[in-house]
N, C-alpha and C positions, 0 to 999 in steps of 0.2 A: 835723204831723199825722203818725205811721207811718202807710204804707198797708197796708192787709189783704191777705195772701196771699192767691194761688187754691188755689180745690180742685179737683182732680182725683178722680174717682170710675173706676180700671182695672178690666175683665176679663180678666184672666189664665187664660179657658180653661176646659175641664172635664177638666183632667187632665195631659193631654200638655205640657208643659214649650215644645216646640220649635213646639205652637201659640200660644202668645201671642204677640201681634201687635211688629212693630219697634219702636212708633212708647209699648207699656206698656213696654217693656225701655227704652230712652230715659230714657223719665221715670223710672224707679224709682232708675236710676243716677244723677238728678243734681237728683234733686225734694230740699227742705230736710227735711222729712218724710215717710216712709212709716208710715201707718198701717193695721194689719192688723187682721182679726179674730179673734179665740181664742175657742173652746169652753168650753176649762175656765180658770177667771181665776190666771192667774199662771204653766200650763205651756204658753203657748207653742205648744198643739196645735192649728196652722192648716190646713188644707187649701190653701186661698190661700198659704199663705208654702210650702209646699210646691211648689207649680206653680212659683210665681214663683223663687224658687232654684235652682229646674232651671235656670234662664233666667240671671239677672243674678243671682250670687253674694253671698252677704251685703259681701262684702270690695270688688265692687262698687262696695254702697252708699255713697253719700258721706254722707246726712244721717242723721238720728237714726229711729230703726228704733222705732215704736208700739206694744204691741199691748194692743187694745181686747178689754173681755170680754161679749161676742153669748152668753148663752146660750140651751142647745139646750131652751125649756120653753113651752107654751104661757099660762102661768101671768102675768097682765098686771103682777102687785105682784112681781114679780121683771124681767119683762125691758125692761119701759117703763124704770126708771129704769137699769135697764145701760144700753140706748141712748142718757137723757139725762147719764149720767158720758161714757160715748164721748163724745159734741158737747159736751161740755165742755172733754172733753182736747182735742180737736182744732182746736175754737174761741178756746184759750188761745194757741195756736202761733199762728193767725191774722191773732187782733190783732196778734200781733207781727214782723206784715210777714214769716212765714214760711210758703212753698206747702206744702200739702201735699196728698197722694198715699194714696187710699185705694183698699187693692185686696179685688178679692172673686171667688171663680170663678165660673167662667163668663161670665155679660155680668151689667154694673152693673141692664139695664131689665128682666130677667126670673127672677123669684122670690128678687130679691136681697137681701140685708143691707143694703147701698146704699140699699135704700126706707125701711127703717126708719130712719137716719142724717139719710138727707137729709127727712125729712120735722124731725127734731130740730132740724134746723139749721136750714130756714127760716121757723121761729117764731123760732129766737134770733139768727138771722143772718140775714134777709133779701137784704143789698145782698151776698156774695161771690160773685163768680166761678166758676163750675164750670163744669168739662169734663168729659162724658160720654165716657170712651176703649173703644169697646168689645170688645169678647171675643168666639170661638167658643163658642155655648151647648150645652151638652149635648142642647139638640134638637134640633140640628143635629148633632151629635156619635151621637148614637145611629142615627138612618138610615144612617151613614156605614158605624159596626159590621155590621147590618143587611144594608145593599146595598138596603134597599128603601128608595123614594123617598118623600117625605114628600107632595107632592103633585105632576099631571102634567094638563096641560091644564086642563079644569075641574074637578080634584077640590078636594076643599075639605079641609084638616085642623083641627086645636083641641090645645091643648095644656092641662090639669087637672088639682089633685093628689088623687092616689089615694087618700087619706085620706076628700079630701071626692066627689070625681068617679065613684067606681065606682056610687052608687045613680043619677048620671046617665045612665048607660052606658045601656041602651037604647032614650032619645029622642036621646039624642047621636051612635050610628050610625044612626040613620037620618037626619041632617042631616052626616053630618061620615065622609067615604073614610080620614082617617088621627085617629084617638085617640093622643096621648103624655100618659101617666099618668106622671107626674111621681113622687119617695118612693113609689118602688113594693112596698119591699121586705116590708111585711105585707101586702098585699094577693092576692099569687098565691093562695094556696086558693081565697078568696073568688069574685077572678077566673075561674077554672077554674069553679066550681060555677055562675057566671054564663053563660060564652060558650060549655060543652060540649051547655047542652039547645038553644042556641040557633043550635050546628052552624058556629061560628067560632071555636075554642079554634084550628085552624089559625092564622087571621090572628095571632094576637100573638106577639112576639117580646120575650125578656127580655133588657134590657144592663144589669151593671156595670161601675162607673169606668170608665165607657165612654172609650175613646182615651190609658185609661192601661195602663201594663204587666201588670196584674193584672188588664184590661177580661175580660168572661167574654160568651157571647149563647146563649140557650138558644133552640132555636127552639120547645122546649115543654116548655110551663108545669109542667107535671108530670112535667118534671127536675131543675126547678131546685133546688135543697138547700133544706130545712125550714129551717139556722138565718137570721135574719134578717138583712139585706145592706143595708150606707147604698149611697150614690149608683145606686142601683137605678130603672128608668123601664123601662116596658113601652110597646111600640110594636104597635099595634091595625091594622092596616091591612084594610082593609074594600075600596074602592077599586071602590066600585059605576061613581063616572062613567070610568073609567081608556079611553081608548080614544076618546071623542067627538071630539075635534080629529084623530084622524089616519083611523077612519073616519065622521065623523057621528052616531055613534051608541052604545050601553052595546057593550062587545067583552065 
């Protein structure tokens, strides 16, 4: 009986190709199949692929390149069948004894396309060997761009999707020193309206395309252009516990 192949979930980082790990690059060169998520079926429009091929050229990839459609939709009648088709395509190759590397931007364990695929595979092929290869996450790329630490000493931070998290901000501000709002391109104006009366607008920094050649950082949300931006995040750094380890009290 032919042995089932091994499945890799590989994080390729937030945007800059030279942030991709050496392990990720090695696996892309050597694995039998490289599975790539695309936004539009048949168009090969994949940010993860653009990052990966900046470090490993398509000519260096020895195996098959398999593009899989992951639609940008919240409609489960659209997304779930697409995830199932992607899982089926991968399972077909695994059952042929081929090793498959599925790439995803950032880190596979952090708000990743991989999570959808992992659930489908767990149901259909529960015994498959899976190795998750971590990548640099945008959650750490953003503070690298702003120069403001996520947390120091006794500080606490949290990460929430902006589209769901803005209503929770007043309570989160009480509990956390830094709040990272992901997918924040659409909530800049509502966030200004929320933070300004609280005297916290100066604590917010906006970063788009963190680590990429087109990275932009705005220290005042009022300066952010009005057009919607993809790959946009906001770092809200209140840092109420800063200095406790150094001074024994809040600085």
